[in-house]
C-alpha positions in Angstrom: 184.0 42.6 -44.5 185.1 46.0 -43.9 182.1 46.9 -42.4 182.4 44.5 -39.8 185.9 45.2 -39.0 184.6 48.7 -37.8 182.3 47.2 -35.4 183.6 46.9 -31.6 181.5 46.8 -28.3 183.8 49.2 -26.3 183.2 52.1 -28.9 179.5 51.1 -29.0 179.3 51.2 -25.5 181.0 54.5 -25.1 178.9 56.2 -27.7 175.6 55.1 -25.8 177.0 56.8 -22.8 177.8 60.1 -24.5 174.4 60.1 -26.2 172.6 59.2 -23.0 174.5 61.8 -20.9 173.4 64.8 -23.3 169.8 64.0 -22.6 167.7 66.6 -20.6 165.7 65.2 -17.4 162.5 65.4 -19.0 163.5 63.0 -21.7 164.7 60.3 -18.7 161.2 60.6 -17.3 159.5 59.9 -20.7 162.3 56.7 -20.8 161.3 55.7 -17.6 157.5 55.7 -18.7 158.0 54.4 -22.2 159.8 51.6 -20.5 157.1 50.9 -17.6 154.3 51.4 -20.3 156.3 48.2 -22.7 156.8 46.2 -19.7 153.5 46.2 -18.4 152.1 45.2 -21.7 154.2 42.3 -22.2 153.6 41.3 -18.7 150.1 41.3 -19.2 150.1 39.7 -22.6 152.2 36.9 -21.1 150.3 36.4 -17.8 146.9 36.5 -20.2 148.3 34.0 -22.2 148.7 31.4 -20.0 145.8 28.7 -20.0 145.7 25.4 -17.8 144.3 22.4 -19.5 141.3 21.0 -18.7 141.7 17.6 -17.6 138.5 15.4 -18.9 139.3 11.2 -18.2 138.0 9.5 -20.7 136.6 6.1 -19.6 135.7 3.1 -21.5 133.6 0.7 -20.1 133.7 -2.9 -21.4 130.9 -5.5 -20.7 132.3 -9.0 -20.7 130.1 -11.3 -22.0 129.9 -15.5 -21.8 131.4 -17.5 -24.9 128.5 -19.7 -25.2 125.8 -17.0 -25.7 123.4 -18.2 -28.2 122.7 -16.2 -31.3 119.1 -15.0 -29.8 121.0 -14.0 -26.8 122.9 -11.7 -28.8 120.1 -10.0 -30.9 118.1 -9.7 -27.8 120.9 -7.4 -26.2 121.3 -6.0 -29.4 118.0 -4.5 -29.4 118.2 -3.1 -25.7 121.1 -1.4 -26.9 119.9 -0.1 -29.9 116.8 1.6 -27.8 119.5 3.5 -25.7 121.5 4.4 -28.9 118.3 5.4 -30.3 117.6 7.7 -27.1 121.1 9.2 -27.0 121.2 10.0 -30.9 117.9 11.7 -30.1 119.2 13.8 -27.4 122.2 14.8 -29.2 119.9 15.9 -32.4 118.2 18.1 -30.1 120.6 19.4 -28.8 122.4 20.4 -31.8 118.4 21.9 -33.5 118.7 24.1 -30.3 122.1 25.1 -30.9 121.7 25.7 -34.6 118.1 27.4 -33.7 120.1 29.8 -31.8 122.4 30.8 -34.4 120.0 31.2 -36.6 118.2 34.0 -34.1 121.5 35.7 -34.0 121.9 35.5 -37.6 118.5 37.2 -38.3 119.2 39.7 -35.4 122.2 40.7 -37.3 121.0 40.9 -40.8 118.3 43.1 -39.5 121.0 45.2 -37.7 122.6 45.4 -41.3 126.0 43.3 -40.4 
């Protein structure tokens, strides 16, 4: 506890004033330059880190069906929907294969370079 009892903000301020009064003129310019560069880098990182969130609404469409549909009508609608679902899955699979091929070409190129 004796260590903390010797600490005084007034003595620290006077010690800092004495230290700064003994500095040469060129040291002040280096201090200003160092503070300016540090402040600019902190500002640049803080400014660059802000990214606005992209808003994408998620809309879910629901079809309303009659309560008195027959099983045959339900099966017929499922067959129609299955064709659309298969087409969507094929399109997604095609895009995924194209993306995979592009990454494979990049990996082969990097392997040839020795990376």
